[in-house]
mmCIF file of the N, C-alpha and C atoms, coordinates in Angstrom:
data_MODEL
# 
_entry.id   MODEL 
# 
loop_
_atom_site.group_PDB 
_atom_site.id 
_atom_site.type_symbol 
_atom_site.label_atom_id 
_atom_site.label_alt_id 
_atom_site.label_comp_id 
_atom_site.label_asym_id 
_atom_site.label_entity_id 
_atom_site.label_seq_id 
_atom_site.pdbx_PDB_ins_code 
_atom_site.Cartn_x 
_atom_site.Cartn_y 
_atom_site.Cartn_z 
_atom_site.occupancy 
_atom_site.B_iso_or_equiv 
_atom_site.pdbx_formal_charge 
_atom_site.auth_seq_id 
_atom_site.auth_comp_id 
_atom_site.auth_asym_id 
_atom_site.auth_atom_id 
_atom_site.pdbx_PDB_model_num 
ATOM 1   N N  . MET A 1 1  ? 1.974  55.143 139.635 1.00 0.00 ? 1  MET A N  1 
ATOM 2   C CA . MET A 1 1  ? 1.152  54.735 138.530 1.00 0.00 ? 1  MET A CA 1 
ATOM 3   C C  . MET A 1 1  ? 0.302  55.898 138.035 1.00 0.00 ? 1  MET A C  1 
ATOM 4   N N  . ALA A 1 2  ? -0.277 56.638 138.950 1.00 0.00 ? 2  ALA A N  1 
ATOM 5   C CA . ALA A 1 2  ? -1.116 57.769 138.559 1.00 0.00 ? 2  ALA A CA 1 
ATOM 6   C C  . ALA A 1 2  ? -0.304 58.843 137.859 1.00 0.00 ? 2  ALA A C  1 
ATOM 7   N N  . ALA A 1 3  ? 0.950  58.982 138.222 1.00 0.00 ? 3  ALA A N  1 
ATOM 8   C CA . ALA A 1 3  ? 1.792  59.997 137.581 1.00 0.00 ? 3  ALA A CA 1 
ATOM 9   C C  . ALA A 1 3  ? 2.070  59.646 136.123 1.00 0.00 ? 3  ALA A C  1 
ATOM 10  N N  . ALA A 1 4  ? 2.079  58.368 135.776 1.00 0.00 ? 4  ALA A N  1 
ATOM 11  C CA . ALA A 1 4  ? 2.351  57.948 134.404 1.00 0.00 ? 4  ALA A CA 1 
ATOM 12  C C  . ALA A 1 4  ? 1.115  58.021 133.515 1.00 0.00 ? 4  ALA A C  1 
ATOM 13  N N  . ALA A 1 5  ? -0.054 58.121 134.092 1.00 0.00 ? 5  ALA A N  1 
ATOM 14  C CA . ALA A 1 5  ? -1.289 58.105 133.315 1.00 0.00 ? 5  ALA A CA 1 
ATOM 15  C C  . ALA A 1 5  ? -1.349 59.190 132.248 1.00 0.00 ? 5  ALA A C  1 
ATOM 16  N N  . PRO A 1 6  ? -0.998 60.452 132.526 1.00 0.00 ? 6  PRO A N  1 
ATOM 17  C CA . PRO A 1 6  ? -1.051 61.450 131.454 1.00 0.00 ? 6  PRO A CA 1 
ATOM 18  C C  . PRO A 1 6  ? -0.092 61.119 130.310 1.00 0.00 ? 6  PRO A C  1 
ATOM 19  N N  . THR A 1 7  ? 1.052  60.563 130.628 1.00 0.00 ? 7  THR A N  1 
ATOM 20  C CA . THR A 1 7  ? 2.014  60.204 129.586 1.00 0.00 ? 7  THR A CA 1 
ATOM 21  C C  . THR A 1 7  ? 1.474  59.084 128.715 1.00 0.00 ? 7  THR A C  1 
ATOM 22  N N  . LEU A 1 8  ? 0.820  58.122 129.325 1.00 0.00 ? 8  LEU A N  1 
ATOM 23  C CA . LEU A 1 8  ? 0.304  56.983 128.576 1.00 0.00 ? 8  LEU A CA 1 
ATOM 24  C C  . LEU A 1 8  ? -0.953 57.310 127.786 1.00 0.00 ? 8  LEU A C  1 
ATOM 25  N N  . SER A 1 9  ? -1.747 58.226 128.271 1.00 0.00 ? 9  SER A N  1 
ATOM 26  C CA . SER A 1 9  ? -3.019 58.514 127.611 1.00 0.00 ? 9  SER A CA 1 
ATOM 27  C C  . SER A 1 9  ? -2.982 59.767 126.739 1.00 0.00 ? 9  SER A C  1 
ATOM 28  N N  . ALA A 1 10 ? -1.880 60.490 126.754 1.00 0.00 ? 10 ALA A N  1 
ATOM 29  C CA . ALA A 1 10 ? -1.783 61.706 125.945 1.00 0.00 ? 10 ALA A CA 1 
ATOM 30  C C  . ALA A 1 10 ? -1.594 61.349 124.473 1.00 0.00 ? 10 ALA A C  1 
ATOM 31  N N  . VAL A 1 11 ? -2.114 62.203 123.610 1.00 0.00 ? 11 VAL A N  1 
ATOM 32  C CA . VAL A 1 11 ? -1.937 62.025 122.173 1.00 0.00 ? 11 VAL A CA 1 
ATOM 33  C C  . VAL A 1 11 ? -0.731 62.853 121.760 1.00 0.00 ? 11 VAL A C  1 
ATOM 34  N N  . ALA A 1 12 ? 0.266  62.191 121.201 1.00 0.00 ? 12 ALA A N  1 
ATOM 35  C CA . ALA A 1 12 ? 1.479  62.882 120.755 1.00 0.00 ? 12 ALA A CA 1 
ATOM 36  C C  . ALA A 1 12 ? 1.690  62.587 119.276 1.00 0.00 ? 12 ALA A C  1 
ATOM 37  N N  . PRO A 1 13 ? 2.047  63.591 118.509 1.00 0.00 ? 13 PRO A N  1 
ATOM 38  C CA . PRO A 1 13 ? 2.290  63.350 117.086 1.00 0.00 ? 13 PRO A CA 1 
ATOM 39  C C  . PRO A 1 13 ? 3.494  62.430 116.882 1.00 0.00 ? 13 PRO A C  1 
ATOM 40  N N  . MET A 1 14 ? 3.490  61.679 115.779 1.00 0.00 ? 14 MET A N  1 
ATOM 41  C CA . MET A 1 14 ? 4.610  60.787 115.466 1.00 0.00 ? 14 MET A CA 1 
ATOM 42  C C  . MET A 1 14 ? 5.881  61.604 115.263 1.00 0.00 ? 14 MET A C  1 
ATOM 43  N N  . GLY A 1 15 ? 6.974  61.039 115.677 1.00 0.00 ? 15 GLY A N  1 
ATOM 44  C CA . GLY A 1 15 ? 8.265  61.639 115.401 1.00 0.00 ? 15 GLY A CA 1 
ATOM 45  C C  . GLY A 1 15 ? 8.818  62.532 116.478 1.00 0.00 ? 15 GLY A C  1 
ATOM 46  N N  . GLU A 1 16 ? 8.069  62.789 117.523 1.00 0.00 ? 16 GLU A N  1 
ATOM 47  C CA . GLU A 1 16 ? 8.568  63.681 118.562 1.00 0.00 ? 16 GLU A CA 1 
ATOM 48  C C  . GLU A 1 16 ? 9.239  62.938 119.703 1.00 0.00 ? 16 GLU A C  1 
ATOM 49  N N  . ASP A 1 17 ? 9.283  61.617 119.626 1.00 0.00 ? 17 ASP A N  1 
ATOM 50  C CA . ASP A 1 17 ? 9.969  60.860 120.668 1.00 0.00 ? 17 ASP A CA 1 
ATOM 51  C C  . ASP A 1 17 ? 10.896 59.848 119.995 1.00 0.00 ? 17 ASP A C  1 
ATOM 52  N N  . ALA A 1 18 ? 11.784 59.270 120.765 1.00 0.00 ? 18 ALA A N  1 
ATOM 53  C CA . ALA A 1 18 ? 12.786 58.353 120.210 1.00 0.00 ? 18 ALA A CA 1 
ATOM 54  C C  . ALA A 1 18 ? 12.150 57.099 119.621 1.00 0.00 ? 18 ALA A C  1 
ATOM 55  N N  . ASP A 1 19 ? 11.098 56.594 120.245 1.00 0.00 ? 19 ASP A N  1 
ATOM 56  C CA . ASP A 1 19 ? 10.442 55.392 119.723 1.00 0.00 ? 19 ASP A CA 1 
ATOM 57  C C  . ASP A 1 19 ? 9.815  55.651 118.359 1.00 0.00 ? 19 ASP A C  1 
ATOM 58  N N  . SER A 1 20 ? 9.180  56.792 118.213 1.00 0.00 ? 20 SER A N  1 
ATOM 59  C CA . SER A 1 20 ? 8.568  57.129 116.927 1.00 0.00 ? 20 SER A CA 1 
ATOM 60  C C  . SER A 1 20 ? 9.630  57.294 115.849 1.00 0.00 ? 20 SER A C  1 
ATOM 61  N N  . ALA A 1 21 ? 10.746 57.904 116.195 1.00 0.00 ? 21 ALA A N  1 
ATOM 62  C CA . ALA A 1 21 ? 11.835 58.071 115.231 1.00 0.00 ? 21 ALA A CA 1 
ATOM 63  C C  . ALA A 1 21 ? 12.402 56.714 114.818 1.00 0.00 ? 21 ALA A C  1 
ATOM 64  N N  . ALA A 1 22 ? 12.558 55.809 115.771 1.00 0.00 ? 22 ALA A N  1 
ATOM 65  C CA . ALA A 1 22 ? 13.062 54.470 115.455 1.00 0.00 ? 22 ALA A CA 1 
ATOM 66  C C  . ALA A 1 22 ? 12.061 53.707 114.588 1.00 0.00 ? 22 ALA A C  1 
ATOM 67  N N  . PHE A 1 23 ? 10.781 53.846 114.897 1.00 0.00 ? 23 PHE A N  1 
ATOM 68  C CA . PHE A 1 23 ? 9.742  53.185 114.112 1.00 0.00 ? 23 PHE A CA 1 
ATOM 69  C C  . PHE A 1 23 ? 9.716  53.735 112.688 1.00 0.00 ? 23 PHE A C  1 
ATOM 70  N N  . THR A 1 24 ? 9.847  55.047 112.558 1.00 0.00 ? 24 THR A N  1 
ATOM 71  C CA . THR A 1 24 ? 9.886  55.673 111.243 1.00 0.00 ? 24 THR A CA 1 
ATOM 72  C C  . THR A 1 24 ? 11.072 55.165 110.441 1.00 0.00 ? 24 THR A C  1 
ATOM 73  N N  . ALA A 1 25 ? 12.228 55.055 111.073 1.00 0.00 ? 25 ALA A N  1 
ATOM 74  C CA . ALA A 1 25 ? 13.418 54.548 110.384 1.00 0.00 ? 25 ALA A CA 1 
ATOM 75  C C  . ALA A 1 25 ? 13.230 53.095 109.956 1.00 0.00 ? 25 ALA A C  1 
ATOM 76  N N  . ALA A 1 26 ? 12.613 52.293 110.817 1.00 0.00 ? 26 ALA A N  1 
ATOM 77  C CA . ALA A 1 26 ? 12.370 50.889 110.470 1.00 0.00 ? 26 ALA A CA 1 
ATOM 78  C C  . ALA A 1 26 ? 11.412 50.779 109.288 1.00 0.00 ? 26 ALA A C  1 
ATOM 79  N N  . LEU A 1 27 ? 10.358 51.583 109.288 1.00 0.00 ? 27 LEU A N  1 
ATOM 80  C CA . LEU A 1 27 ? 9.418  51.556 108.170 1.00 0.00 ? 27 LEU A CA 1 
ATOM 81  C C  . LEU A 1 27 ? 10.074 52.023 106.880 1.00 0.00 ? 27 LEU A C  1 
ATOM 82  N N  . ALA A 1 28 ? 10.937 53.021 106.966 1.00 0.00 ? 28 ALA A N  1 
ATOM 83  C CA . ALA A 1 28 ? 11.649 53.490 105.777 1.00 0.00 ? 28 ALA A CA 1 
ATOM 84  C C  . ALA A 1 28 ? 12.544 52.389 105.219 1.00 0.00 ? 28 ALA A C  1 
ATOM 85  N N  . ALA A 1 29 ? 13.201 51.643 106.097 1.00 0.00 ? 29 ALA A N  1 
ATOM 86  C CA . ALA A 1 29 ? 14.066 50.549 105.647 1.00 0.00 ? 29 ALA A CA 1 
ATOM 87  C C  . ALA A 1 29 ? 13.252 49.444 104.981 1.00 0.00 ? 29 ALA A C  1 
ATOM 88  N N  . VAL A 1 30 ? 12.112 49.118 105.570 1.00 0.00 ? 30 VAL A N  1 
ATOM 89  C CA . VAL A 1 30 ? 11.250 48.091 104.980 1.00 0.00 ? 30 VAL A CA 1 
ATOM 90  C C  . VAL A 1 30 ? 10.724 48.566 103.625 1.00 0.00 ? 30 VAL A C  1 
ATOM 91  N N  . GLY A 1 31 ? 10.347 49.820 103.542 1.00 0.00 ? 31 GLY A N  1 
ATOM 92  C CA . GLY A 1 31 ? 9.865  50.367 102.272 1.00 0.00 ? 31 GLY A CA 1 
ATOM 93  C C  . GLY A 1 31 ? 10.940 50.330 101.198 1.00 0.00 ? 31 GLY A C  1 
ATOM 94  N N  . ALA A 1 32 ? 12.164 50.672 101.561 1.00 0.00 ? 32 ALA A N  1 
ATOM 95  C CA . ALA A 1 32 ? 13.268 50.634 100.604 1.00 0.00 ? 32 ALA A CA 1 
ATOM 96  C C  . ALA A 1 32 ? 13.536 49.206 100.142 1.00 0.00 ? 32 ALA A C  1 
ATOM 97  N N  . ALA A 1 33 ? 13.460 48.262 101.059 1.00 0.00 ? 33 ALA A N  1 
ATOM 98  C CA . ALA A 1 33 ? 13.661 46.855 100.691 1.00 0.00 ? 33 ALA A CA 1 
ATOM 99  C C  . ALA A 1 33 ? 12.560 46.382 99.749  1.00 0.00 ? 33 ALA A C  1 
ATOM 100 N N  . TYR A 1 34 ? 11.326 46.811 100.000 1.00 0.00 ? 34 TYR A N  1 
ATOM 101 C CA . TYR A 1 34 ? 10.213 46.431 99.133  1.00 0.00 ? 34 TYR A CA 1 
ATOM 102 C C  . TYR A 1 34 ? 10.406 46.993 97.729  1.00 0.00 ? 34 TYR A C  1 
ATOM 103 N N  . VAL A 1 35 ? 10.764 48.265 97.637  1.00 0.00 ? 35 VAL A N  1 
ATOM 104 C CA . VAL A 1 35 ? 10.955 48.887 96.327  1.00 0.00 ? 35 VAL A CA 1 
ATOM 105 C C  . VAL A 1 35 ? 12.083 48.189 95.571  1.00 0.00 ? 35 VAL A C  1 
ATOM 106 N N  . SER A 1 36 ? 13.152 47.850 96.270  1.00 0.00 ? 36 SER A N  1 
ATOM 107 C CA . SER A 1 36 ? 14.265 47.141 95.644  1.00 0.00 ? 36 SER A CA 1 
ATOM 108 C C  . SER A 1 36 ? 13.829 45.768 95.140  1.00 0.00 ? 36 SER A C  1 
ATOM 109 N N  . THR A 1 37 ? 13.101 45.045 95.961  1.00 0.00 ? 37 THR A N  1 
ATOM 110 C CA . THR A 1 37 ? 12.628 43.715 95.572  1.00 0.00 ? 37 THR A CA 1 
ATOM 111 C C  . THR A 1 37 ? 11.652 43.801 94.406  1.00 0.00 ? 37 THR A C  1 
ATOM 112 N N  . ALA A 1 38 ? 10.786 44.792 94.421  1.00 0.00 ? 38 ALA A N  1 
ATOM 113 C CA . ALA A 1 38 ? 9.839  44.965 93.320  1.00 0.00 ? 38 ALA A CA 1 
ATOM 114 C C  . ALA A 1 38 ? 10.578 45.266 92.021  1.00 0.00 ? 38 ALA A C  1 
ATOM 115 N N  . GLY A 1 39 ? 11.637 46.062 92.096  1.00 0.00 ? 39 GLY A N  1 
ATOM 116 C CA . GLY A 1 39 ? 12.448 46.344 90.909  1.00 0.00 ? 39 GLY A CA 1 
ATOM 117 C C  . GLY A 1 39 ? 13.131 45.097 90.378  1.00 0.00 ? 39 GLY A C  1 
ATOM 118 N N  . GLU A 1 40 ? 13.670 44.287 91.275  1.00 0.00 ? 40 GLU A N  1 
ATOM 119 C CA . GLU A 1 40 ? 14.301 43.032 90.860  1.00 0.00 ? 40 GLU A CA 1 
ATOM 120 C C  . GLU A 1 40 ? 13.276 42.093 90.227  1.00 0.00 ? 40 GLU A C  1 
ATOM 121 N N  . HIS A 1 41 ? 12.085 42.056 90.797  1.00 0.00 ? 41 HIS A N  1 
ATOM 122 C CA . HIS A 1 41 ? 11.027 41.202 90.256  1.00 0.00 ? 41 HIS A CA 1 
ATOM 123 C C  . HIS A 1 41 ? 10.644 41.653 88.842  1.00 0.00 ? 41 HIS A C  1 
ATOM 124 N N  . ALA A 1 42 ? 10.498 42.952 88.652  1.00 0.00 ? 42 ALA A N  1 
ATOM 125 C CA . ALA A 1 42 ? 10.149 43.473 87.330  1.00 0.00 ? 42 ALA A CA 1 
ATOM 126 C C  . ALA A 1 42 ? 11.245 43.147 86.319  1.00 0.00 ? 42 ALA A C  1 
ATOM 127 N N  . ALA A 1 43 ? 12.498 43.272 86.723  1.00 0.00 ? 43 ALA A N  1 
ATOM 128 C CA . ALA A 1 43 ? 13.604 42.943 85.824  1.00 0.00 ? 43 ALA A CA 1 
ATOM 129 C C  . ALA A 1 43 ? 13.596 41.457 85.475  1.00 0.00 ? 43 ALA A C  1 
ATOM 130 N N  . ALA A 1 44 ? 13.335 40.603 86.454  1.00 0.00 ? 44 ALA A N  1 
ATOM 131 C CA . ALA A 1 44 ? 13.292 39.162 86.203  1.00 0.00 ? 44 ALA A CA 1 
ATOM 132 C C  . ALA A 1 44 ? 12.153 38.807 85.252  1.00 0.00 ? 44 ALA A C  1 
ATOM 133 N N  . ARG A 1 45 ? 11.019 39.470 85.404  1.00 0.00 ? 45 ARG A N  1 
ATOM 134 C CA . ARG A 1 45 ? 9.898  39.221 84.488  1.00 0.00 ? 45 ARG A CA 1 
ATOM 135 C C  . ARG A 1 45 ? 10.260 39.646 83.074  1.00 0.00 ? 45 ARG A C  1 
ATOM 136 N N  . GLY A 1 46 ? 10.994 40.744 82.949  1.00 0.00 ? 46 GLY A N  1 
ATOM 137 C CA . GLY A 1 46 ? 11.434 41.189 81.628  1.00 0.00 ? 46 GLY A CA 1 
ATOM 138 C C  . GLY A 1 46 ? 12.377 40.193 80.981  1.00 0.00 ? 46 GLY A C  1 
ATOM 139 N N  . VAL A 1 47 ? 13.316 39.664 81.758  1.00 0.00 ? 47 VAL A N  1 
ATOM 140 C CA . VAL A 1 47 ? 14.249 38.661 81.235  1.00 0.00 ? 47 VAL A CA 1 
ATOM 141 C C  . VAL A 1 47 ? 13.491 37.399 80.827  1.00 0.00 ? 47 VAL A C  1 
ATOM 142 N N  . PHE A 1 48 ? 12.542 36.970 81.649  1.00 0.00 ? 48 PHE A N  1 
ATOM 143 C CA . PHE A 1 48 ? 11.743 35.788 81.317  1.00 0.00 ? 48 PHE A CA 1 
ATOM 144 C C  . PHE A 1 48 ? 10.956 36.014 80.031  1.00 0.00 ? 48 PHE A C  1 
ATOM 145 N N  . SER A 1 49 ? 10.360 37.192 79.900  1.00 0.00 ? 49 SER A N  1 
ATOM 146 C CA . SER A 1 49 ? 9.594  37.509 78.703  1.00 0.00 ? 49 SER A CA 1 
ATOM 147 C C  . SER A 1 49 ? 10.487 37.485 77.465  1.00 0.00 ? 49 SER A C  1 
ATOM 148 N N  . ASP A 1 50 ? 11.679 38.038 77.587  1.00 0.00 ? 50 ASP A N  1 
ATOM 149 C CA . ASP A 1 50 ? 12.618 38.017 76.463  1.00 0.00 ? 50 ASP A CA 1 
ATOM 150 C C  . ASP A 1 50 ? 12.999 36.583 76.099  1.00 0.00 ? 50 ASP A C  1 
ATOM 151 N N  . ALA A 1 51 ? 13.225 35.751 77.101  1.00 0.00 ? 51 ALA A N  1 
ATOM 152 C CA . ALA A 1 51 ? 13.572 34.351 76.843  1.00 0.00 ? 51 ALA A CA 1 
ATOM 153 C C  . ALA A 1 51 ? 12.426 33.625 76.146  1.00 0.00 ? 51 ALA A C  1 
ATOM 154 N N  . GLN A 1 52 ? 11.200 33.919 76.538  1.00 0.00 ? 52 GLN A N  1 
ATOM 155 C CA . GLN A 1 52 ? 10.047 33.303 75.888  1.00 0.00 ? 52 GLN A CA 1 
ATOM 156 C C  . GLN A 1 52 ? 9.952  33.754 74.432  1.00 0.00 ? 52 GLN A C  1 
ATOM 157 N N  . SER A 1 53 ? 10.249 35.019 74.172  1.00 0.00 ? 53 SER A N  1 
ATOM 158 C CA . SER A 1 53 ? 10.208 35.524 72.801  1.00 0.00 ? 53 SER A CA 1 
ATOM 159 C C  . SER A 1 53 ? 11.245 34.820 71.932  1.00 0.00 ? 53 SER A C  1 
ATOM 160 N N  . VAL A 1 54 ? 12.439 34.614 72.466  1.00 0.00 ? 54 VAL A N  1 
ATOM 161 C CA . VAL A 1 54 ? 13.484 33.900 71.728  1.00 0.00 ? 54 VAL A CA 1 
ATOM 162 C C  . VAL A 1 54 ? 13.061 32.451 71.492  1.00 0.00 ? 54 VAL A C  1 
ATOM 163 N N  . ALA A 1 55 ? 12.452 31.832 72.486  1.00 0.00 ? 55 ALA A N  1 
ATOM 164 C CA . ALA A 1 55 ? 12.002 30.446 72.337  1.00 0.00 ? 55 ALA A CA 1 
ATOM 165 C C  . ALA A 1 55 ? 10.948 30.328 71.244  1.00 0.00 ? 55 ALA A C  1 
ATOM 166 N N  . VAL A 1 56 ? 10.030 31.277 71.178  1.00 0.00 ? 56 VAL A N  1 
ATOM 167 C CA . VAL A 1 56 ? 8.996  31.245 70.144  1.00 0.00 ? 56 VAL A CA 1 
ATOM 168 C C  . VAL A 1 56 ? 9.626  31.413 68.771  1.00 0.00 ? 56 VAL A C  1 
ATOM 169 N N  . ALA A 1 57 ? 10.534 32.363 68.637  1.00 0.00 ? 57 ALA A N  1 
ATOM 170 C CA . ALA A 1 57 ? 11.191 32.582 67.347  1.00 0.00 ? 57 ALA A CA 1 
ATOM 171 C C  . ALA A 1 57 ? 11.974 31.342 66.917  1.00 0.00 ? 57 ALA A C  1 
ATOM 172 N N  . THR A 1 58 ? 12.639 30.709 67.851  1.00 0.00 ? 58 THR A N  1 
ATOM 173 C CA . THR A 1 58 ? 13.397 29.492 67.548  1.00 0.00 ? 58 THR A CA 1 
ATOM 174 C C  . THR A 1 58 ? 12.465 28.369 67.112  1.00 0.00 ? 58 THR A C  1 
ATOM 175 N N  . THR A 1 59 ? 11.356 28.215 67.806  1.00 0.00 ? 59 THR A N  1 
ATOM 176 C CA . THR A 1 59 ? 10.392 27.168 67.456  1.00 0.00 ? 59 THR A CA 1 
ATOM 177 C C  . THR A 1 59 ? 9.794  27.412 66.079  1.00 0.00 ? 59 THR A C  1 
ATOM 178 N N  . VAL A 1 60 ? 9.418  28.640 65.799  1.00 0.00 ? 60 VAL A N  1 
ATOM 179 C CA . VAL A 1 60 ? 8.825  28.964 64.497  1.00 0.00 ? 60 VAL A CA 1 
ATOM 180 C C  . VAL A 1 60 ? 9.818  28.689 63.380  1.00 0.00 ? 60 VAL A C  1 
ATOM 181 N N  . SER A 1 61 ? 11.060 29.118 63.545  1.00 0.00 ? 61 SER A N  1 
ATOM 182 C CA . SER A 1 61 ? 12.042 28.903 62.479  1.00 0.00 ? 61 SER A CA 1 
ATOM 183 C C  . SER A 1 61 ? 12.384 27.422 62.319  1.00 0.00 ? 61 SER A C  1 
ATOM 184 N N  . SER A 1 62 ? 12.493 26.689 63.411  1.00 0.00 ? 62 SER A N  1 
ATOM 185 C CA . SER A 1 62 ? 12.808 25.258 63.286  1.00 0.00 ? 62 SER A CA 1 
ATOM 186 C C  . SER A 1 62 ? 11.646 24.489 62.669  1.00 0.00 ? 62 SER A C  1 
ATOM 187 N N  . GLU A 1 63 ? 10.421 24.870 62.992  1.00 0.00 ? 63 GLU A N  1 
ATOM 188 C CA . GLU A 1 63 ? 9.261  24.225 62.371  1.00 0.00 ? 63 GLU A CA 1 
ATOM 189 C C  . GLU A 1 63 ? 9.179  24.560 60.885  1.00 0.00 ? 63 GLU A C  1 
ATOM 190 N N  . ALA A 1 64 ? 9.541  25.785 60.521  1.00 0.00 ? 64 ALA A N  1 
ATOM 191 C CA . ALA A 1 64 ? 9.553  26.161 59.106  1.00 0.00 ? 64 ALA A CA 1 
ATOM 192 C C  . ALA A 1 64 ? 10.605 25.352 58.355  1.00 0.00 ? 64 ALA A C  1 
ATOM 193 N N  . MET A 1 65 ? 11.784 25.176 58.947  1.00 0.00 ? 65 MET A N  1 
ATOM 194 C CA . MET A 1 65 ? 12.828 24.369 58.307  1.00 0.00 ? 65 MET A CA 1 
ATOM 195 C C  . MET A 1 65 ? 12.389 22.907 58.199  1.00 0.00 ? 65 MET A C  1 
ATOM 196 N N  . ARG A 1 66 ? 11.734 22.393 59.227  1.00 0.00 ? 66 ARG A N  1 
ATOM 197 C CA . ARG A 1 66 ? 11.254 21.009 59.203  1.00 0.00 ? 66 ARG A CA 1 
ATOM 198 C C  . ARG A 1 66 ? 10.208 20.825 58.111  1.00 0.00 ? 66 ARG A C  1 
ATOM 199 N N  . ALA A 1 67 ? 9.283  21.783 58.013  1.00 0.00 ? 67 ALA A N  1 
ATOM 200 C CA . ALA A 1 67 ? 8.243  21.693 56.988  1.00 0.00 ? 67 ALA A CA 1 
ATOM 201 C C  . ALA A 1 67 ? 8.850  21.784 55.592  1.00 0.00 ? 67 ALA A C  1 
ATOM 202 N N  . ALA A 1 68 ? 9.848  22.646 55.430  1.00 0.00 ? 68 ALA A N  1 
ATOM 203 C CA . ALA A 1 68 ? 10.508 22.773 54.129  1.00 0.00 ? 68 ALA A CA 1 
ATOM 204 C C  . ALA A 1 68 ? 11.244 21.491 53.771  1.00 0.00 ? 68 ALA A C  1 
ATOM 205 N N  . ALA A 1 69 ? 11.842 20.841 54.742  1.00 0.00 ? 69 ALA A N  1 
ATOM 206 C CA . ALA A 1 69 ? 12.565 19.592 54.481  1.00 0.00 ? 69 ALA A CA 1 
ATOM 207 C C  . ALA A 1 69 ? 11.604 18.474 54.092  1.00 0.00 ? 69 ALA A C  1 
ATOM 208 N N  . LEU A 1 70 ? 10.390 18.498 54.620  1.00 0.00 ? 70 LEU A N  1 
ATOM 209 C CA . LEU A 1 70 ? 9.415  17.460 54.294  1.00 0.00 ? 70 LEU A CA 1 
ATOM 210 C C  . LEU A 1 70 ? 8.832  17.621 52.895  1.00 0.00 ? 70 LEU A C  1 
ATOM 211 N N  . THR A 1 71 ? 8.826  18.843 52.383  1.00 0.00 ? 71 THR A N  1 
ATOM 212 C CA . THR A 1 71 ? 8.235  19.084 51.062  1.00 0.00 ? 71 THR A CA 1 
ATOM 213 C C  . THR A 1 71 ? 9.213  18.774 49.941  1.00 0.00 ? 71 THR A C  1 
ATOM 214 N N  . ARG A 1 72 ? 10.453 18.491 50.217  1.00 0.00 ? 72 ARG A N  1 
ATOM 215 C CA . ARG A 1 72 ? 11.434 18.210 49.160  1.00 0.00 ? 72 ARG A CA 1 
ATOM 216 C C  . ARG A 1 72 ? 11.331 16.807 48.708  1.00 0.00 ? 72 ARG A C  1 
# 
């Protein structure tokens, strides 16, 4: 137990052991997944916004046609 104490209490920079390398790889994978998901979310918001714009244009034109039909 005493022989392991320096290993357990020593300060070692990240990346110099296998565990740190594995942890770094896992964090990189999670980061890549987050960036991908954020990109998909932004694209979905853009599509939704475009659909809302089309819906507004359709409503405005149909209301204009309805109003014109009532004035005849």
